[in-house]
DRENDO-1510 file (C-alpha; in Angstrom, 1 decimal, always signed):
<recs>
REC; n; res; u; v; w
REC; 1; MET; +29.1; +30.4; +1.4 .
REC; 2; LYS; +31.1; +27.1; +1.2 .
REC; 3; GLY; +28.9; +25.0; +3.1 .
REC; 4; LEU; +25.8; +25.9; +0.3 .
REC; 5; LYS; +28.1; +25.3; -2.4 .
REC; 6; LYS; +28.8; +22.0; -1.1 .
REC; 7; ILE; +24.7; +21.6; -0.8 .
REC; 8; ALA; +24.1; +22.9; -4.2 .
REC; 9; LEU; +26.9; +20.4; -5.5 .
REC; 10; ALA; +25.7; +17.6; -3.8 .
REC; 11; THR; +22.0; +18.2; -4.8 .
REC; 12; ALA; +23.0; +18.7; -8.8 .
REC; 13; VAL; +25.2; +15.3; -7.9 .
REC; 14; ALA; +22.0; +13.7; -6.9 .
REC; 15; ALA; +19.7; +15.1; -9.7 .
REC; 16; ALA; +22.2; +14.0; -12.5 .
REC; 17; PRO; +21.1; +10.8; -13.1 .
REC; 18; PHE; +17.4; +11.9; -13.4 .
REC; 19; ALA; +18.3; +14.8; -15.9 .
REC; 20; ALA; +20.2; +12.4; -18.1 .
REC; 21; HIS; +17.5; +9.8; -18.0 .
REC; 22; ALA; +14.9; +12.1; -19.0 .
REC; 23; ASP; +17.0; +14.3; -21.1 .
REC; 24; LEU; +16.0; +17.5; -19.3 .
REC; 25; LYS; +17.6; +20.7; -20.0 .
REC; 26; ALA; +18.6; +23.3; -17.3 .
REC; 27; MET; +16.5; +26.9; -17.7 .
REC; 28; ASP; +18.1; +29.9; -17.2 .
REC; 29; ASP; +16.6; +32.8; -15.9 .
REC; 30; SER; +14.7; +34.2; -18.6 .
REC; 31; ALA; +13.2; +30.9; -19.2 .
REC; 32; MET; +11.7; +30.9; -15.8 .
REC; 33; GLY; +10.8; +34.3; -16.4 .
REC; 34; ASN; +8.4; +33.5; -19.2 .
REC; 35; ILE; +6.8; +30.2; -17.1 .
REC; 36; THR; +6.1; +32.6; -14.3 .
REC; 37; GLY; +5.1; +35.2; -16.4 .
REC; 38; GLN; +2.4; +33.5; -17.9 .
REC; 39; ALA; -1.3; +34.2; -17.8 .
REC; 40; GLY; -3.6; +32.7; -15.3 .
REC; 41; VAL; -6.3; +30.3; -15.5 .
REC; 42; THR; -9.4; +30.5; -17.7 .
REC; 43; ILE; -12.6; +28.9; -17.2 .
REC; 44; GLU; -15.3; +28.4; -19.8 .
REC; 45; LEU; -19.0; +27.5; -17.9 .
REC; 46; GLU; -22.3; +27.2; -18.8 .
REC; 47; THR; -24.8; +25.9; -16.3 .
REC; 48; LYS; -28.0; +25.9; -14.9 .
REC; 49; VAL; -29.0; +25.6; -10.9 .
REC; 50; SER; -32.3; +24.6; -9.0 .
REC; 51; ILE; -32.4; +24.5; -5.2 .
REC; 52; GLY; -35.5; +23.5; -3.6 .
REC; 53; GLN; -35.2; +25.3; -0.3 .
REC; 54; PHE; -32.7; +27.5; +1.6 .
REC; 55; LYS; -33.1; +28.5; +5.2 .
REC; 56; TYR; -31.8; +30.6; +7.8 .
REC; 57; THR; -32.8; +29.9; +10.9 .
REC; 58; ASP; -32.6; +31.2; +14.6 .
REC; 59; GLU; -35.2; +31.1; +16.5 .
REC; 60; GLY; -37.8; +31.3; +13.6 .
REC; 61; SER; -36.4; +30.4; +10.0 .
REC; 62; PHE; -36.5; +32.4; +6.7 .
REC; 63; ALA; -36.8; +30.4; +4.0 .
REC; 64; VAL; -36.3; +31.0; +0.4 .
REC; 65; ASN; -38.3; +28.0; -1.5 .
REC; 66; ASP; -37.8; +26.7; -5.6 .
REC; 67; ILE; -35.4; +29.0; -6.8 .
REC; 68; ILE; -33.9; +28.4; -10.3 .
REC; 69; LEU; -31.0; +30.3; -11.8 .
REC; 70; GLY; -29.6; +30.2; -15.4 .
REC; 71; GLY; -30.2; +31.6; -18.7 .
REC; 72; ALA; -32.9; +34.2; -19.4 .
REC; 73; GLY; -35.0; +31.5; -20.8 .
REC; 74; VAL; -35.6; +30.2; -17.5 .
REC; 75; THR; -38.6; +32.3; -17.1 .
REC; 76; THR; -41.6; +32.7; -19.5 .
REC; 77; ASP; -41.1; +36.3; -20.6 .
REC; 78; GLY; -37.2; +35.5; -21.3 .
REC; 79; ALA; -38.3; +32.4; -22.9 .
REC; 80; ALA; -40.5; +34.5; -25.3 .
REC; 81; ALA; -37.6; +36.9; -26.2 .
REC; 82; GLY; -35.6; +34.1; -27.6 .
REC; 83; TYR; -33.1; +33.3; -25.0 .
REC; 84; ASN; -32.2; +29.5; -23.9 .
REC; 85; ASP; -32.1; +28.5; -20.2 .
REC; 86; LEU; -28.5; +27.9; -19.6 .
REC; 87; LEU; -26.4; +30.4; -18.1 .
REC; 88; ASP; -23.6; +30.3; -20.8 .
REC; 89; GLN; -21.3; +31.8; -22.9 .
REC; 90; LEU; -19.1; +32.6; -19.6 .
REC; 91; LYS; -15.1; +32.7; -19.6 .
REC; 92; ILE; -13.7; +33.7; -16.3 .
REC; 93; ASP; -10.0; +34.7; -16.1 .
REC; 94; ILE; -8.3; +34.4; -12.5 .
REC; 95; ASP; -4.7; +35.9; -12.5 .
REC; 96; VAL; -2.6; +36.4; -9.3 .
REC; 97; ALA; -1.0; +39.4; -9.5 .
REC; 98; ASP; +2.5; +40.8; -9.4 .
REC; 99; ASP; +1.6; +42.7; -5.8 .
REC; 100; GLY; -0.4; +39.2; -4.8 .
REC; 101; ASP; -3.5; +40.4; -5.5 .
REC; 102; ALA; -6.1; +37.8; -6.4 .
REC; 103; VAL; -8.1; +39.2; -9.5 .
REC; 104; ILE; -11.6; +37.1; -11.0 .
REC; 105; HIS; -12.6; +39.1; -14.4 .
REC; 106; VAL; -15.9; +37.4; -15.5 .
REC; 107; ALA; -16.5; +38.1; -19.5 .
REC; 108; THR; -18.0; +36.3; -22.2 .
REC; 109; LEU; -16.7; +34.0; -25.0 .
REC; 110; ASP; -19.1; +36.1; -27.8 .
REC; 111; GLY; -18.5; +39.6; -26.5 .
REC; 112; ASN; -22.2; +40.2; -25.5 .
REC; 113; PRO; -23.2; +40.6; -22.4 .
REC; 114; ILE; -24.6; +37.6; -20.1 .
REC; 115; ASP; -28.0; +36.9; -20.0 .
REC; 116; TRP; -29.3; +35.6; -16.6 .
REC; 117; GLY; -32.9; +34.6; -15.3 .
REC; 118; LEU; -34.2; +33.7; -11.9 .
REC; 119; LYS; -37.2; +32.3; -10.9 .
REC; 120; VAL; -38.1; +31.9; -6.9 .
REC; 121; GLY; -41.2; +30.0; -5.6 .
REC; 122; SER; -41.5; +31.8; -2.5 .
REC; 123; MET; -40.1; +33.8; +0.5 .
REC; 124; GLU; -41.2; +32.8; +3.8 .
REC; 125; LEU; -40.9; +33.5; +7.5 .
REC; 126; LEU; -41.8; +30.3; +9.7 .
REC; 127; ALA; -42.4; +30.2; +13.5 .
REC; 128; GLY; -39.8; +28.3; +15.7 .
REC; 129; THR; -40.8; +24.8; +17.8 .
REC; 130; THR; -43.1; +26.6; +19.7 .
REC; 131; GLY; -45.7; +27.5; +16.9 .
REC; 132; SER; -46.9; +26.7; +13.8 .
REC; 133; ASP; -47.8; +30.5; +11.9 .
REC; 134; SER; -46.0; +31.5; +8.8 .
REC; 135; THR; -45.9; +34.6; +6.6 .
REC; 136; THR; -45.1; +34.7; +3.0 .
REC; 137; LEU; -43.5; +38.1; +2.2 .
REC; 138; ILE; -43.1; +37.4; -1.4 .
REC; 139; SER; -44.0; +34.9; -4.5 .
REC; 140; ASN; -44.1; +34.2; -7.5 .
REC; 141; MET; -40.9; +36.2; -8.5 .
REC; 142; SER; -39.6; +36.0; -11.9 .
REC; 143; GLY; -37.3; +37.9; -13.8 .
REC; 144; TYR; -34.4; +38.2; -16.2 .
REC; 145; GLY; -31.7; +40.8; -17.6 .
REC; 146; ASN; -28.0; +41.0; -18.6 .
REC; 147; LEU; -24.7; +41.0; -16.8 .
REC; 148; ALA; -22.3; +43.6; -18.7 .
REC; 149; GLN; -19.1; +43.3; -16.1 .
REC; 150; LEU; -18.1; +41.5; -13.0 .
REC; 151; ASP; -14.8; +42.1; -11.5 .
REC; 152; ILE; -13.8; +40.8; -8.4 .
REC; 153; ARG; -10.1; +41.3; -6.6 .
REC; 154; VAL; -8.8; +40.3; -3.1 .
REC; 155; ASP; -6.5; +43.1; -2.1 .
REC; 156; THR; -3.2; +41.9; -0.4 .
REC; 157; ALA; -2.3; +45.7; +0.9 .
REC; 158; THR; -5.6; +46.3; +2.5 .
REC; 159; ASP; -7.3; +42.8; +2.9 .
REC; 160; HIS; -10.7; +44.3; +0.7 .
REC; 161; LEU; -12.6; +42.4; -1.6 .
REC; 162; ASN; -13.4; +44.6; -4.4 .
REC; 163; ILE; -16.6; +44.0; -6.6 .
REC; 164; VAL; -17.1; +46.1; -9.3 .
REC; 165; ALA; -20.5; +45.1; -11.4 .
REC; 166; ALA; -22.9; +46.6; -14.5 .
REC; 167; PHE; -25.9; +44.6; -14.6 .
REC; 168; ASP; -29.5; +45.7; -16.1 .
REC; 169; VAL; -32.9; +43.8; -15.2 .
REC; 170; GLN; -35.2; +43.7; -18.5 .
REC; 171; ASP; -38.3; +42.3; -16.4 .
REC; 172; MET; -39.5; +41.1; -13.1 .
REC; 173; ASP; -42.6; +40.9; -11.8 .
REC; 174; PHE; -43.4; +39.2; -8.0 .
REC; 175; ASP; -46.3; +39.6; -5.7 .
REC; 176; VAL; -46.0; +41.1; -2.1 .
REC; 177; GLU; -48.2; +38.5; -0.6 .
REC; 178; PHE; -48.6; +39.6; +3.1 .
REC; 179; LEU; -49.0; +43.4; +1.8 .
REC; 180; GLY; -51.3; +42.2; -1.0 .
REC; 181; ILE; -49.1; +44.3; -3.6 .
REC; 182; GLY; -47.9; +43.2; -7.1 .
REC; 183; VAL; -45.1; +44.7; -9.1 .
REC; 184; ARG; -45.4; +44.0; -12.6 .
REC; 185; ASP; -42.6; +44.7; -15.2 .
REC; 186; MET; -39.9; +46.4; -13.6 .
REC; 187; THR; -36.7; +47.3; -15.0 .
REC; 188; ILE; -33.4; +48.3; -13.9 .
REC; 189; SER; -30.8; +50.2; -16.1 .
REC; 190; GLY; -28.0; +52.5; -16.5 .
REC; 191; ALA; -28.6; +56.1; -16.4 .
REC; 192; GLY; -27.7; +56.7; -19.4 .
REC; 193; GLY; -26.4; +60.3; -20.5 .
REC; 194; ASN; -28.5; +62.4; -18.1 .
REC; 195; PHE; -26.7; +61.5; -15.1 .
REC; 196; ASP; -24.6; +64.4; -12.5 .
REC; 197; TYR; -22.6; +61.3; -11.2 .
REC; 198; ASP; -20.6; +63.3; -8.8 .
REC; 199; GLY; -23.7; +65.8; -7.8 .
REC; 200; ASP; -21.8; +69.1; -8.9 .
REC; 201; GLY; -24.5; +70.1; -11.5 .
REC; 202; SER; -22.8; +69.1; -14.4 .
REC; 203; VAL; -24.6; +66.3; -16.6 .
REC; 204; MET; -21.8; +63.8; -17.8 .
REC; 205; THR; -22.9; +61.8; -21.3 .
REC; 206; ALA; -21.0; +58.4; -21.0 .
REC; 207; ASP; -18.5; +60.1; -19.0 .
REC; 208; ALA; -17.7; +62.6; -21.7 .
REC; 209; ASP; -16.1; +64.8; -19.2 .
REC; 210; GLY; -13.4; +62.2; -18.5 .
REC; 211; GLU; -14.1; +62.3; -14.8 .
REC; 212; PHE; -13.5; +58.5; -14.8 .
REC; 213; GLY; -10.6; +58.5; -17.3 .
REC; 214; LEU; -12.6; +56.4; -19.6 .
REC; 215; ASP; -12.7; +57.5; -23.5 .
REC; 216; PRO; -16.2; +58.2; -23.9 .
REC; 217; THR; -16.5; +56.5; -27.3 .
REC; 218; SER; -14.9; +52.9; -25.5 .
REC; 219; LYS; -16.4; +50.2; -24.4 .
REC; 220; GLU; -16.1; +50.5; -20.8 .
REC; 221; ALA; -17.7; +54.2; -21.2 .
REC; 222; GLN; -20.4; +52.7; -23.1 .
REC; 223; VAL; -21.0; +50.4; -20.4 .
REC; 224; LEU; -21.2; +52.8; -17.7 .
REC; 225; ALA; -23.7; +54.5; -19.1 .
REC; 226; GLY; -26.1; +51.4; -20.5 .
REC; 227; PHE; -26.0; +49.5; -17.1 .
REC; 228; ALA; -26.7; +50.0; -13.5 .
REC; 229; ASN; -23.0; +50.2; -11.9 .
REC; 230; VAL; -22.1; +48.7; -8.3 .
REC; 231; ASN; -19.0; +49.1; -6.6 .
REC; 232; LEU; -18.8; +48.0; -3.0 .
REC; 233; ASP; -15.9; +46.7; -0.8 .
REC; 234; VAL; -16.1; +43.5; +1.8 .
REC; 235; TYR; -13.8; +42.9; +4.4 .
REC; 236; LYS; -13.2; +42.6; +8.2 .
REC; 237; GLY; -13.2; +45.8; +10.5 .
REC; 238; ALA; -14.6; +47.5; +13.6 .
REC; 239; GLY; -18.6; +48.8; +14.0 .
REC; 240; LEU; -19.7; +52.3; +12.9 .
REC; 241; GLY; -19.5; +55.3; +14.8 .
REC; 242; ALA; -19.5; +54.9; +18.9 .
REC; 243; SER; -19.6; +51.1; +18.1 .
REC; 244; THR; -17.2; +49.0; +20.2 .
REC; 245; ALA; -17.7; +45.7; +18.0 .
REC; 246; THR; -14.7; +44.9; +16.4 .
REC; 247; ASP; -14.2; +42.1; +13.7 .
REC; 248; VAL; -17.2; +42.5; +12.2 .
REC; 249; LEU; -17.9; +42.0; +8.6 .
REC; 250; ARG; -17.6; +45.1; +7.5 .
REC; 251; ILE; -19.7; +45.9; +3.8 .
REC; 252; ASP; -18.8; +49.3; +2.0 .
REC; 253; VAL; -21.3; +50.7; -0.7 .
REC; 254; ASN; -18.8; +53.2; -2.8 .
REC; 255; ASN; -21.5; +53.6; -5.5 .
REC; 256; VAL; -24.5; +52.4; -6.5 .
REC; 257; TYR; -25.9; +53.8; -10.1 .
REC; 258; MET; -28.9; +53.3; -11.6 .
REC; 259; ASP; -32.7; +53.8; -13.2 .
REC; 260; MET; -35.3; +52.1; -12.2 .
REC; 261; SER; -39.0; +52.1; -13.8 .
REC; 262; ILE; -42.0; +49.9; -12.6 .
REC; 263; GLY; -44.7; +49.3; -15.3 .
REC; 264; ALA; -47.5; +48.4; -12.9 .
REC; 265; VAL; -48.4; +48.2; -9.1 .
REC; 266; GLU; -51.0; +46.0; -8.4 .
REC; 267; ILE; -53.4; +46.6; -5.2 .
REC; 268; GLY; -56.1; +43.7; -4.5 .
REC; 269; GLY; -55.3; +42.8; -8.4 .
REC; 270; THR; -56.0; +46.3; -9.9 .
REC; 271; SER; -53.2; +48.3; -11.1 .
REC; 272; ILE; -52.8; +51.6; -9.2 .
REC; 273; GLY; -50.4; +53.4; -11.8 .
REC; 274; SER; -46.5; +53.1; -12.5 .
REC; 275; PHE; -43.6; +54.9; -11.0 .
REC; 276; ALA; -40.1; +55.4; -11.8 .
REC; 277; ILE; -37.2; +56.5; -9.9 .
REC; 278; ASP; -34.4; +58.3; -12.2 .
REC; 279; ASN; -30.6; +58.8; -11.5 .
REC; 280; LEU; -30.3; +57.1; -8.4 .
REC; 281; ALA; -27.4; +57.5; -6.5 .
REC; 282; ILE; -25.9; +55.6; -3.6 .
REC; 283; THR; -22.5; +56.8; -2.4 .
REC; 284; ASP; -20.6; +56.4; +0.8 .
REC; 285; THR; -22.7; +54.2; +2.6 .
REC; 286; LYS; -21.7; +51.7; +5.3 .
REC; 287; LEU; -22.7; +48.5; +6.8 .
REC; 288; ALA; -21.2; +46.6; +9.7 .
REC; 289; VAL; -23.1; +43.1; +10.2 .
REC; 290; TYR; -22.0; +41.1; +13.2 .
REC; 291; GLY; -23.7; +38.7; +15.7 .
REC; 292; HIS; -25.7; +38.9; +18.8 .
</recs>
């Protein structure tokens, strides 16, 4: 202890001239707490992203061409609905919690959902160096919608990356070229007030039965009811079942709740009718991804 006291005294003596010159004042524990207890970093953002081509190559290649991501106005239908082409009004809050978890919350400056728009020229399979064949899987993709919630947390206790999102697709069109199929006016939305979330036969209206611990009149409950909801964990883990794989990329889909509708499915340029999926629930789904 005497040695530590001597070191502390020597440090204080060495620092004294600098403190006097700069008119510095020592901070007590309370003042230090006020600094370390401050909120984290907030980033305000507006952007528009264009990518000429994204290509994954193994022996052959999978290429995605002419990608544009921005506000809903990057699409023709979104522009007609009055949106601009910037992904804007974003506010990103980044904090490190007391337990060491990294917490990222994406919100908006104006309190409204974030409008987004996406266009993709084509998705193709390309032969490798031994051939010149190619197949266009999807082309003329154009869609827009809203992002109502995005929360990302890195949990230091489990080493899991947890992602919770709530979103909708107001309109999406694309062609499945190699099958000669066109999809028009596809929408994705929340299940609203007619969804049996837990499968027990009881229907919840914006979580009116308190299952999720939310006030049914709260903004969170309305988000749950009005938008498609996704909750998943990403982490390093073992393979599934009898697999002997280790250190694989694990993706656990805790839940996905949504409704989906397609205004028209075209074959050979002629509509064969519309389709709808009501109360789609994907739960307890696990993926293990690794190279071979």
